[in-house]
C-alpha positions as CSV (number, residue, x, y, z in Angstrom):
1,M,118.4,78.0,-113.2
2,S,116.7,76.0,-110.6
3,G,113.5,74.5,-110.6
4,I,111.6,72.6,-109.3
5,G,113.2,69.2,-108.1
6,V,116.4,70.1,-108.1
7,E,118.9,67.0,-106.9
8,E,120.8,67.9,-104.0
9,N,123.9,67.2,-101.6
10,D,123.2,63.5,-100.3
11,D,125.9,63.2,-97.9
12,S,124.1,64.9,-95.2
13,P,123.5,62.8,-92.2
14,A,120.1,60.8,-92.2
15,V,116.8,63.0,-90.5
16,E,113.6,62.3,-90.0
17,S,110.8,62.6,-92.0
18,P,109.0,66.1,-92.5
19,Q,105.2,66.0,-90.8
20,P,102.9,65.3,-94.2
21,D,100.4,68.0,-94.5
22,R,96.3,67.3,-94.5
23,S,95.2,66.7,-98.4
24,P,92.2,68.8,-99.5
25,H,90.5,66.1,-100.5
26,Q,90.3,64.9,-96.8
27,E,86.4,65.5,-94.9
28,G,85.7,65.7,-91.3
29,T,88.6,67.0,-88.7
30,P,91.9,67.3,-89.2
31,Q,94.2,64.0,-89.7
32,Q,98.0,63.1,-89.9
33,I,97.7,61.6,-94.1
34,P,99.3,58.2,-93.1
35,S,102.8,58.1,-94.0
36,P,103.6,56.1,-96.9
37,D,107.2,55.1,-96.2
38,D,107.2,51.6,-95.1
39,G,103.0,51.0,-96.0
40,Q,101.5,50.8,-92.9
41,T,99.1,53.0,-91.3
42,I,98.9,51.0,-87.8
43,E,101.7,50.9,-85.5
44,F,100.7,48.7,-82.3
45,R,102.8,46.6,-79.9
46,Q,101.4,43.1,-79.3
47,Q,102.1,42.1,-76.3
48,D,100.3,45.6,-74.7
49,P,96.8,44.6,-75.9
50,A,95.9,48.4,-74.3
51,A,98.3,50.4,-76.9
52,K,96.4,52.6,-78.7
53,L,95.7,51.9,-82.4
54,T,95.9,55.3,-85.0
55,A,92.5,56.1,-86.2
56,P,92.2,55.9,-90.3
57,T,92.9,58.3,-92.2
58,R,90.7,56.6,-94.8
59,T,87.0,55.5,-94.9
60,I,84.7,54.4,-97.5
61,K,83.6,57.9,-98.8
62,D,87.1,57.7,-100.0
63,L,86.5,54.7,-101.6
64,F,83.0,55.7,-103.4
65,N,84.0,59.4,-103.8
66,P,87.6,58.8,-105.0
67,P,90.4,61.2,-106.1
68,R,89.4,62.5,-109.8
69,N,91.2,59.8,-112.2
70,I,93.4,57.7,-109.7
71,G,93.4,55.0,-111.9
72,Q,95.7,57.3,-115.0
73,I,97.2,58.7,-111.5
74,R,98.3,54.8,-110.0
75,Q,99.8,53.8,-113.2
76,R,101.9,56.9,-113.6
77,L,103.3,56.3,-110.2
78,F,103.7,52.3,-111.2
79,E,105.2,53.3,-114.6
80,V,107.2,56.9,-113.7
81,R,108.1,57.3,-116.9
82,G,110.4,60.4,-116.8
83,K,110.5,62.9,-114.0
84,I,107.2,63.3,-112.0
85,D,106.7,66.7,-109.9
86,L,103.9,66.7,-107.2
87,Q,103.6,68.9,-104.6
88,A,104.0,67.7,-101.4
89,H,100.4,67.2,-99.9
90,E,99.7,65.3,-102.8
91,F,102.8,63.0,-102.8
92,D,101.8,62.3,-99.1
93,F,97.6,61.7,-100.4
94,Y,98.3,59.5,-103.5
95,W,101.1,57.1,-102.8
96,P,99.5,54.8,-100.3
97,Y,97.6,54.5,-103.5
98,V,100.8,52.5,-104.6
99,D,103.1,51.9,-101.2
100,N,101.9,48.4,-102.0
101,V,104.5,48.6,-105.3
102,W,107.6,50.8,-104.0
103,V,109.3,50.0,-100.4
104,R,112.0,52.5,-98.6
105,Q,115.0,51.2,-98.3
106,H,117.0,54.0,-96.9
107,R,117.3,58.0,-96.3
108,G,120.0,59.8,-98.4
109,G,119.3,62.4,-95.5
110,Q,118.7,66.2,-96.1
111,D,121.7,68.4,-98.2
112,K,123.5,71.9,-96.6
113,T,120.5,74.0,-96.0
114,G,117.7,71.3,-95.0
115,L,115.5,72.2,-97.6
116,Y,116.0,68.7,-99.7
117,V,115.6,65.7,-98.1
118,T,116.1,62.2,-100.7
119,D,114.5,59.2,-100.1
120,Y,115.2,55.7,-101.7
121,Y,112.8,53.3,-102.6
122,A,112.7,50.0,-104.9
123,C,110.2,47.5,-106.6
124,R,108.6,45.2,-103.4
125,L,109.8,42.6,-105.9
126,Q,113.0,43.6,-105.7
127,R,113.0,41.5,-102.4
128,P,114.6,38.2,-101.9
129,T,112.3,35.4,-101.4
130,Y,110.2,35.4,-98.5
131,T,109.6,31.6,-97.1
132,P,107.4,32.3,-93.5
133,K,108.6,29.4,-90.8
134,P,105.9,27.2,-89.6
135,V,104.6,27.5,-86.8
136,S,102.6,24.7,-84.6
137,Q,101.8,27.1,-81.6
138,P,98.9,29.7,-80.8
139,R,99.9,33.5,-79.9
140,P,100.1,34.3,-75.6
141,D,96.3,35.0,-75.9
142,G,95.6,32.6,-77.7
143,T,94.6,33.5,-80.8
144,A,96.1,31.0,-84.2
145,T,98.7,32.2,-85.6
146,R,97.9,33.8,-88.8
147,K,99.3,31.9,-92.5
148,K,101.5,33.6,-94.4
149,Q,102.3,32.2,-97.6
150,I,105.6,32.5,-99.7
151,R,106.2,35.1,-101.9
152,E,108.8,35.0,-104.8
153,G,111.2,38.0,-104.9
154,G,114.1,39.1,-106.5
155,K,112.2,39.5,-109.8
156,C,112.1,42.7,-110.4
157,H,114.8,45.5,-109.6
158,M,113.0,49.0,-110.9
159,K,114.4,51.7,-108.1
160,L,113.4,55.9,-107.9
161,K,114.9,58.7,-106.2
162,V,112.3,60.9,-104.3
163,V,113.4,64.5,-103.3
164,R,111.5,65.9,-100.6
165,Y,111.5,70.3,-100.9
166,R,110.1,71.9,-97.9
167,G,110.8,75.9,-99.7
168,G,108.9,78.7,-100.3
169,Y,107.1,76.0,-101.7
170,Q,106.5,72.0,-100.8
171,S,107.0,69.6,-103.7
172,V,108.0,66.5,-104.0
173,T,109.8,64.9,-107.2
174,I,109.8,61.8,-108.2
175,N,112.9,60.0,-110.7
176,Q,114.3,56.3,-111.5
177,L,117.2,55.5,-110.4
178,G,119.5,52.8,-112.6
179,D,119.5,51.5,-115.5
180,R,116.6,49.3,-115.0
181,T,113.6,51.5,-116.7
182,E,110.0,48.9,-116.7
183,H,109.1,46.4,-114.2
184,L,108.9,42.6,-114.9
185,H,105.5,42.9,-114.3
186,D,101.8,44.9,-114.0
187,L,100.2,46.8,-112.2
188,D,97.6,44.7,-111.4
189,T,100.4,41.8,-110.5
190,M,100.7,44.1,-107.7
191,D,97.6,44.4,-106.6
192,K,97.0,40.7,-106.5
193,I,100.7,39.9,-104.1
194,K,100.0,42.8,-101.9
195,R,96.8,44.7,-100.9
196,T,97.4,48.7,-100.4
197,T,97.3,51.0,-98.0
198,V,94.2,53.1,-99.1
199,L,92.1,50.0,-99.0
200,M,93.5,48.5,-95.6
201,D,92.3,51.5,-94.3
202,I,88.6,52.0,-95.7
203,A,88.2,47.8,-94.2
204,R,89.0,48.8,-91.1
205,S,87.6,52.5,-90.9
206,E,84.2,49.8,-91.5
207,V,85.0,47.2,-88.5
208,M,85.7,50.1,-86.2
209,Q,82.2,50.8,-86.7
210,G,81.0,47.7,-85.2
211,Y,80.7,45.9,-88.8
212,M,81.3,42.5,-89.4
213,P,84.2,42.2,-91.9
214,A,82.4,39.7,-94.3
215,S,79.5,42.3,-94.6
216,V,82.7,45.3,-94.9
217,F,83.5,43.3,-98.2
218,T,80.2,42.6,-99.6
219,V,79.6,46.7,-99.2
220,I,83.0,47.4,-100.4
221,S,82.7,45.5,-103.6
222,E,79.8,46.8,-104.8
223,N,81.3,49.9,-107.1
224,Q,83.9,47.2,-108.9
225,E,85.2,50.1,-111.4
226,K,86.0,52.2,-108.2
227,L,87.1,49.6,-106.2
228,V,89.2,48.3,-109.5
229,A,90.8,52.0,-110.0
230,S,91.9,51.8,-106.2
231,G,93.5,49.3,-106.5
232,G,91.2,46.2,-104.8
233,R,90.7,44.0,-107.9
234,H,91.8,41.1,-105.6
235,L,91.0,42.0,-102.4
236,S,89.1,38.9,-100.1
237,R,86.9,38.6,-97.0
238,N,90.6,37.7,-95.3
239,D,92.4,41.0,-96.1
240,V,89.4,43.1,-94.9
241,R,89.7,40.6,-91.5
242,N,93.3,41.0,-91.5
243,A,93.1,45.0,-91.6
244,S,90.7,44.5,-88.6
245,Q,92.5,42.1,-86.6
246,A,94.4,44.3,-84.2
247,W,91.3,46.2,-83.4
248,R,89.6,43.0,-82.7
249,Q,92.1,41.9,-79.9
250,Q,91.0,44.9,-78.0
251,H,87.4,44.6,-78.7
252,K,85.2,41.7,-78.4
253,E,81.7,43.1,-78.5
254,E,79.2,41.2,-80.7
255,L,79.8,42.6,-84.8
256,R,76.6,43.2,-87.2
257,V,75.9,43.6,-90.9
258,H,74.7,46.6,-92.1
259,D,71.2,48.0,-92.5
260,G,70.0,46.1,-95.7
261,Y,71.9,43.4,-95.9
262,K,72.0,39.5,-94.2
263,Y,73.5,36.5,-93.9
264,D,72.3,34.1,-96.6
265,H,73.3,30.8,-96.5
266,G,75.8,29.7,-99.0
267,N,76.4,33.1,-100.2
268,G,77.8,35.3,-97.6
269,I,76.6,38.4,-96.8
270,V,73.4,40.3,-99.1
271,R,71.5,42.8,-100.0
272,Q,67.6,42.8,-99.0
273,E,65.8,43.1,-101.5
274,G,63.9,46.9,-102.1
275,T,66.7,48.2,-100.3
276,I,69.1,51.2,-101.8
277,P,72.9,49.7,-102.2
278,Y,75.6,50.7,-99.1
279,S,76.9,52.8,-101.8
280,Q,74.5,55.2,-103.0
281,T,73.4,55.6,-99.4
282,V,77.4,56.8,-98.9
283,A,77.1,58.7,-101.5
284,Q,74.3,60.7,-101.4
285,A,75.7,61.3,-97.7
286,I,78.8,63.1,-98.9
287,D,79.4,66.8,-98.5
288,P,79.1,69.0,-101.5
289,Q,81.9,70.7,-100.6
290,L,84.3,67.7,-101.1
291,T,83.7,67.0,-104.4
292,Y,85.6,67.5,-107.1
293,Y,84.4,70.7,-108.6
294,A,83.6,71.8,-105.1
295,T,87.2,71.9,-104.5
296,L,88.0,73.4,-107.0
297,P,89.7,77.5,-106.7
298,P,86.9,79.4,-106.9
299,N,88.6,81.5,-110.6
300,T,89.3,78.5,-111.9
301,L,88.4,78.8,-115.5
302,Q,87.3,76.2,-118.4
303,F,87.7,76.7,-122.0
304,P,85.6,74.3,-123.8
305,E,87.2,71.6,-126.8
306,E,85.2,72.3,-128.6
307,S,86.4,76.0,-129.2
308,R,90.2,75.1,-129.5
309,S,90.5,72.9,-132.5
310,F,90.8,76.4,-134.5
311,L,94.6,77.1,-132.8
312,E,95.8,73.8,-132.6
313,P,97.9,74.7,-136.2
314,Y,99.2,77.4,-134.9
315,L,100.5,76.0,-131.3
316,P,103.2,74.3,-130.8
317,P,102.8,70.5,-130.8
318,R,102.5,68.1,-127.8
319,D,104.8,66.8,-125.8
320,A,107.6,68.0,-128.2
321,P,111.3,66.7,-128.0
322,R,114.0,68.4,-126.2
323,I,115.7,71.2,-128.3
324,E,118.9,70.2,-130.0
325,D,121.7,72.4,-129.5
326,G,121.9,75.7,-131.0
327,A,117.5,75.5,-132.4
328,L,115.1,77.8,-131.2
329,P,112.0,77.4,-129.4
330,H,108.1,77.6,-130.9
331,V,107.6,81.5,-130.2
332,T,103.8,82.1,-130.3
333,L,103.4,86.0,-129.9
334,T,99.9,86.8,-128.1
335,Y,98.1,89.6,-126.9
336,A,95.1,91.8,-126.5
337,T,94.2,94.9,-128.5
338,S,91.8,97.0,-129.0
339,M,90.4,98.5,-132.2
340,D,92.9,101.2,-132.3
341,S,95.4,98.6,-131.4
342,S,95.9,99.8,-128.2
343,L,97.0,97.7,-124.8
344,S,96.1,100.0,-122.1
345,I,94.7,103.0,-122.0
346,A,97.7,104.8,-120.8
347,P,101.3,103.4,-119.8
348,G,101.1,101.7,-116.2
349,I,97.5,102.1,-116.1
350,Q,96.1,97.7,-116.4
351,T,93.6,97.8,-119.0
352,L,90.9,94.6,-118.9
353,L,89.6,94.0,-122.6
354,S,89.4,90.5,-123.3
355,G,86.2,89.4,-122.9
356,P,86.0,85.8,-120.6
357,Q,85.3,83.3,-123.5
358,S,88.8,85.0,-124.5
359,K,90.5,85.3,-121.1
360,A,90.0,81.6,-120.5
361,M,91.2,81.2,-124.2
362,T,94.6,82.8,-122.8
363,H,94.6,80.8,-120.6
364,Y,94.1,77.5,-122.4
365,L,97.3,78.8,-124.7
366,R,99.6,79.3,-121.8
367,S,98.8,75.6,-120.7
368,R,100.0,74.6,-124.4
369,H,103.2,76.7,-123.8
370,D,106.5,75.6,-121.4
371,A,107.0,79.5,-120.7
372,I,105.5,82.5,-120.6
373,L,107.4,86.6,-121.6
374,V,106.6,89.3,-120.6
375,G,108.9,92.7,-120.0
376,V,109.7,94.5,-116.8
377,R,107.1,97.1,-117.7
378,T,104.3,95.2,-117.7
379,A,105.8,93.4,-114.3
380,L,106.1,96.6,-112.7
381,A,102.6,97.6,-113.5
382,D,100.4,95.2,-113.6
383,D,102.2,92.7,-110.4
384,P,100.7,89.6,-113.0
385,A,100.8,86.2,-111.4
386,L,101.5,84.3,-114.7
387,N,99.5,81.3,-114.1
388,C,97.4,79.2,-115.9
389,R,93.6,79.0,-114.0
390,L,92.7,76.6,-116.4
391,E,90.7,73.4,-115.3
392,G,92.9,70.1,-115.1
393,V,96.7,71.8,-114.8
394,G,98.4,71.8,-111.4
395,G,97.0,74.0,-108.5
396,Y,93.0,73.9,-110.3
397,G,92.6,70.0,-110.2
398,G,95.4,69.0,-111.5
399,I,98.3,67.2,-109.9
400,G,101.9,68.5,-109.1
401,W,102.8,72.0,-112.0
402,E,101.5,69.9,-115.1
403,G,99.8,73.1,-117.6
404,Q,101.6,75.7,-115.3
405,P,104.3,78.0,-117.6
406,R,107.6,78.8,-116.1
407,P,107.5,83.2,-116.1
408,I,110.1,84.9,-118.1
409,I,110.8,88.3,-116.9
410,I,113.1,90.7,-119.4
411,D,114.5,93.0,-117.1
412,P,118.0,93.6,-118.0
413,G,118.4,96.6,-115.1
414,A,116.9,93.8,-112.6
415,R,114.5,97.0,-111.4
416,W,111.6,94.3,-110.6
417,M,111.7,93.6,-106.8
418,L,110.4,91.1,-105.7
419,T,108.9,90.6,-102.2
420,P,107.0,87.3,-100.7
421,Q,104.2,89.7,-100.6
422,T,104.2,90.0,-104.5
423,R,101.0,88.4,-106.5
424,I,103.4,86.1,-108.8
425,M,105.2,84.8,-105.5
426,R,101.8,84.4,-103.7
427,T,100.9,82.5,-106.3
428,V,103.8,80.0,-106.1
429,A,103.5,79.6,-102.2
430,E,99.3,78.2,-102.7
431,G,100.6,75.8,-105.3
432,K,99.5,77.4,-108.1
433,G,101.9,78.6,-109.8
434,L,106.2,78.2,-110.8
435,A,108.5,80.9,-109.5
436,P,110.1,83.7,-112.4
437,W,113.4,83.6,-114.1
438,V,114.5,87.0,-114.5
439,I,116.7,87.7,-117.4
440,I,118.9,90.2,-116.6
441,A,122.6,92.6,-118.2
442,P,125.5,91.9,-116.8
443,G,127.1,94.2,-114.7
444,F,124.2,94.9,-112.0
445,A,125.4,93.9,-108.3
446,L,122.2,91.5,-106.5
447,D,121.9,91.5,-102.9
448,P,122.7,88.4,-102.3
449,A,119.1,87.9,-100.5
450,R,117.0,88.9,-103.0
451,L,119.2,86.2,-105.1
452,D,118.4,83.7,-102.2
453,A,115.0,84.4,-102.1
454,L,113.5,83.7,-105.2
455,R,115.9,80.8,-105.6
456,Y,113.9,79.9,-102.4
457,F,110.4,79.8,-104.3
458,G,112.1,78.3,-107.0
459,G,112.5,80.8,-109.4
460,D,116.4,82.0,-110.2
461,Y,118.7,85.2,-111.7
462,V,119.5,84.3,-115.6
463,G,122.8,86.5,-116.6
464,C,122.7,87.2,-120.8
465,T,125.9,89.1,-121.9
466,D,124.9,89.4,-125.8
467,F,123.9,92.6,-127.1
468,D,122.9,93.9,-130.6
469,K,124.4,97.0,-131.9
470,R,122.3,99.2,-129.7
471,W,123.2,97.4,-126.2
472,R,119.9,96.0,-126.1
473,L,120.5,91.8,-125.2
474,R,119.8,89.7,-128.5
475,W,116.3,87.6,-128.8
476,E,118.4,85.0,-130.2
477,A,120.7,84.9,-127.2
478,I,117.7,84.8,-124.8
479,L,116.0,82.4,-126.9
480,K,118.8,80.7,-127.1
481,A,119.1,80.2,-123.5
482,L,116.0,79.8,-122.6
483,A,116.3,76.1,-125.0
484,A,119.2,75.2,-123.4
485,E,117.6,75.4,-120.2
486,G,114.7,72.9,-121.8
487,I,112.1,75.4,-122.7
488,R,110.4,73.9,-126.1
489,S,107.5,76.6,-126.5
490,V,107.0,80.1,-125.3
491,M,104.1,82.5,-125.3
492,V,105.2,86.5,-125.4
493,E,102.4,87.9,-124.0
494,G,103.5,91.5,-123.5
495,G,103.8,94.8,-123.1
496,G,103.5,96.9,-125.7
497,Y,107.7,97.3,-126.3
498,V,108.5,94.5,-126.1
499,V,105.7,92.4,-129.3
500,N,106.5,95.9,-131.1
501,E,110.7,94.1,-130.7
502,F,108.8,90.9,-131.9
503,L,107.3,92.6,-135.0
504,S,109.6,94.5,-136.3
505,S,111.3,93.1,-139.2
506,E,114.7,92.6,-137.5
507,H,112.6,90.0,-134.9
508,S,109.9,88.5,-136.8
509,N,112.1,85.3,-137.7
510,Y,111.9,83.6,-134.6
511,V,107.9,84.2,-134.4
512,S,106.3,81.1,-135.2
513,S,102.7,81.8,-134.5
514,V,101.0,85.3,-133.8
515,I,96.9,84.9,-132.5
516,V,95.7,88.4,-131.7
517,T,92.5,89.0,-129.7
518,V,90.3,92.2,-131.1
519,A,88.1,94.2,-128.2
520,P,85.3,96.0,-129.8
521,T,86.2,99.2,-128.1
522,Y,88.1,102.2,-128.9
523,L,90.9,102.9,-126.1
524,G,91.7,106.4,-127.7
525,Q,95.0,108.2,-128.0
526,G,98.1,108.1,-125.1
527,G,97.7,104.4,-124.8
528,V,100.4,102.0,-125.3
529,Q,99.8,101.4,-128.4
530,I,101.3,98.5,-131.1
531,S,102.7,99.5,-133.8
532,P,106.2,98.1,-135.2
533,A,108.3,100.8,-136.8
534,P,108.0,101.3,-140.0
535,Q,109.3,100.3,-143.4
536,R,110.5,100.9,-146.7
537,D,111.4,99.5,-149.8
538,Q,114.5,100.3,-152.1
539,G,113.0,103.6,-153.5
540,G,112.9,105.4,-150.5
541,R,108.4,104.6,-150.6
542,P,106.5,103.9,-147.3
543,R,105.3,99.7,-146.6
544,P,103.2,97.6,-144.6
545,A,105.6,97.0,-141.4
546,V,104.4,93.1,-141.5
547,R,101.6,91.6,-143.2
548,F,100.8,87.8,-142.1
549,H,99.7,85.2,-143.8
550,D,97.3,81.9,-143.3
551,V,95.3,83.3,-141.3
552,R,92.2,82.8,-139.6
553,W,89.5,84.5,-137.6
554,Q,87.0,83.0,-135.1
555,G,84.9,85.1,-133.2
556,L,85.4,84.3,-129.0
557,G,82.4,86.1,-127.5
558,E,82.4,90.1,-128.7
559,D,85.6,89.5,-129.2
560,A,87.3,88.7,-133.0
561,V,90.4,85.9,-132.4
562,M,93.6,86.1,-135.5
563,C,95.4,83.4,-136.0
564,G,98.5,83.6,-138.7
565,R,102.1,84.0,-139.1
566,V,105.0,85.8,-140.2
567,P,105.7,85.4,-143.6
568,E,108.8,83.1,-143.5
569,V,112.2,83.7,-145.5
570,V,112.4,81.4,-147.7
571,G,116.2,80.1,-147.7
572,V,118.0,78.4,-150.5
573,P,120.7,76.0,-150.0
574,V,124.2,77.6,-151.2
575,H,124.7,74.0,-153.0
576,T,121.6,74.6,-155.2
577,L,122.9,77.4,-156.3
578,L,126.5,77.7,-156.8
579,P,128.6,75.6,-159.1
580,P,130.6,73.2,-158.2
581,E,134.2,75.3,-158.5
582,A,132.8,78.0,-156.4
583,A,133.4,75.4,-153.5
584,P,135.8,77.3,-151.0
585,G,139.6,77.3,-152.4
586,N,138.8,76.5,-155.8
587,G,140.0,80.7,-156.2
588,P,138.2,83.8,-157.5
589,V,135.1,82.2,-160.1
590,S,132.0,84.2,-161.6
591,F,128.9,82.8,-160.8
592,F,126.6,85.9,-161.2
593,G,124.7,83.9,-163.0
594,P,123.1,81.3,-160.3
595,V,123.3,84.1,-158.0
596,Q,120.7,86.1,-159.9
597,A,118.7,82.6,-160.6
598,G,118.8,83.1,-156.3
599,A,117.8,86.2,-156.6
600,Q,114.3,85.8,-158.7
601,N,113.6,83.0,-156.6
602,L,113.4,85.3,-153.9
603,V,110.8,87.5,-155.7
604,Q,109.4,84.9,-156.9
605,R,108.6,84.3,-153.3
606,G,107.6,87.6,-152.0
607,Q,110.3,88.5,-150.1
608,H,111.5,91.9,-149.3
609,W,115.4,92.7,-150.2
610,E,115.8,95.3,-147.1
611,R,113.8,91.8,-145.3
612,V,116.9,89.6,-146.4
613,F,119.6,92.0,-145.7
614,L,118.7,92.8,-141.9
615,L,118.3,88.3,-141.9
616,A,122.0,88.7,-143.3
617,D,123.2,91.2,-140.5
618,Q,122.3,89.0,-138.0
619,C,123.9,85.9,-139.5
620,R,126.9,84.5,-138.1
621,R,128.5,82.7,-140.3
622,A,130.8,85.8,-141.5
623,R,133.6,83.5,-142.2
624,V,131.4,81.9,-145.2
625,F,131.2,85.3,-146.6
626,E,134.6,86.2,-146.3
627,R,135.9,83.4,-147.5
628,V,134.0,83.7,-151.1
629,C,132.7,87.1,-151.2
630,G,135.8,87.7,-153.9
631,T,134.0,85.3,-156.3
632,V,131.3,87.3,-156.9
633,E,130.3,90.1,-159.7
634,K,129.1,92.6,-157.5
635,T,127.4,94.3,-160.5
636,T,123.8,94.6,-159.1
637,F,122.7,95.6,-155.9
638,E,120.2,92.7,-156.3
639,A,123.0,90.5,-156.5
640,R,124.1,90.6,-153.3
641,L,121.3,91.0,-151.6
642,A,120.7,87.6,-153.5
643,F,123.8,86.3,-152.0
644,E,123.5,87.4,-148.4
645,K,120.3,85.7,-148.2
646,V,122.5,82.2,-149.2
647,R,124.8,82.4,-146.9
648,L,122.2,82.0,-144.2
649,S,121.6,79.3,-145.6
650,S,124.6,77.8,-146.5
651,P,126.4,74.0,-144.7
652,I,130.1,76.1,-145.0
653,Q,131.2,77.0,-142.0
């Protein structure tokens, strides 16, 4: 499957880097975001004093109104623990905050499609030790030569591979490269050695307004917390002078101090008593439309922390490791229903049932799962976005696509026709969700244009060739295919056919937990109902299809939320029930007693014989049964069912 940030072929010739987009965090007229490639934001020719200088792209407003959690983001981009996916405009905006750490070594070029461009970066301390040459002669313009210090190098060998994708969405994927997985120094060490482009741009923007470097340093240093978060713990007056040096060569007019500040002999520039700090003046002048909450999409949802605790026991663990081969992901079955167990008022008609609180809960659940799964009927009827709109996830105040689930569409007949106007594709293009993986059955000749179009947006069509007795795609095979692609948890959200399938006795063992929202309304007859196939006991009498356990109810607005689990079929290891002489190859042995004991064990744990038998049909260990079935005295139906259950957990292959 193709996803975000797939590594591409690097053998193509080098190309120029794409023009970055304007960051949504900037104010004023659109300006080009500084290129992070070489750690510089100003290009000028010293031999031509009339050369035009590039206008600063950051101002002091960016210091006093910094990006949310900028300190944490800088630390993540410094460490790069695992793959980091960023939207292209986020990379262009955040990278200058760490360009004192990373230096671009060379371009790997673009792939044959022209959609992927690869760059390689290394830690700045990988460079050899730099010893400046002594220079006593002044510059041609008569100014003194800048004093350069010895810069020690060869200390750190961390490297990065940065892949920019320019397709249906714009992304940048950052991965570690080589054997070195950690720096030999901390981020503060790099902040001490070199200042970031952001800090130098902020200082230069103030000097270009006619302020003295000493005055600029004073007002910048007023809010130490924000300055340190942006990497300015070690910022000095000399840094401000250096940032403005090129501009001062062309502008010789007298500079001034900021209003409300004065020169104090021995202390430099200080704020006058009774005046408002410049940082507060700037903060009051910041356009409210540029604050964090004002820049969130209008449909952003919030789900309070205090409302999340009751859900936690039923959700997949955070930061779960990759699933081992053959294992299945955590499956959470969740849906909203009416009092008469209906999902919609009629087939093909989208029906809103959840209140605002439970709707926000649903998006919180999406943020806790790697994937969200629906059937093709739901995709055709609702044209859903299948993304997460919770505050703090990617596209809604977060970075990259963190917290956004991968949509999974079960479409065996390839009926769902995706176009750029499809809601889910518009969401991907806006950077607010991931493209879907569409599960199809073999034998359907897909138009290559459909396949290319979905891959262009980061999705894919996935063929599944495993069928059940009724020639339907097997859920176990689908879940294993998702686990093989790194999906650790799946949120099954609909529609009615899919939910009823997972509630059936044949498939409910795949469900880890159930979260159902019940709305205070009756939709009436004729709707799409949740009602799994009926069940009967061994005497032919009807019995409940499924009854949840470990149940907890929680009111949420006008709705009621039920959390529960499907009763597990507790396995009995075969070696604990069968005597040693019953091992395969030892000949016929009668061990009816241990098997009968196993049957009684299952009865005591509340298991139904029919359920055990259905699970046995799903088991792929037929050879185990063939090896030892001749040694079983099938004197009772219960004993046979017990053996069918026992072999499910048998370590014998």
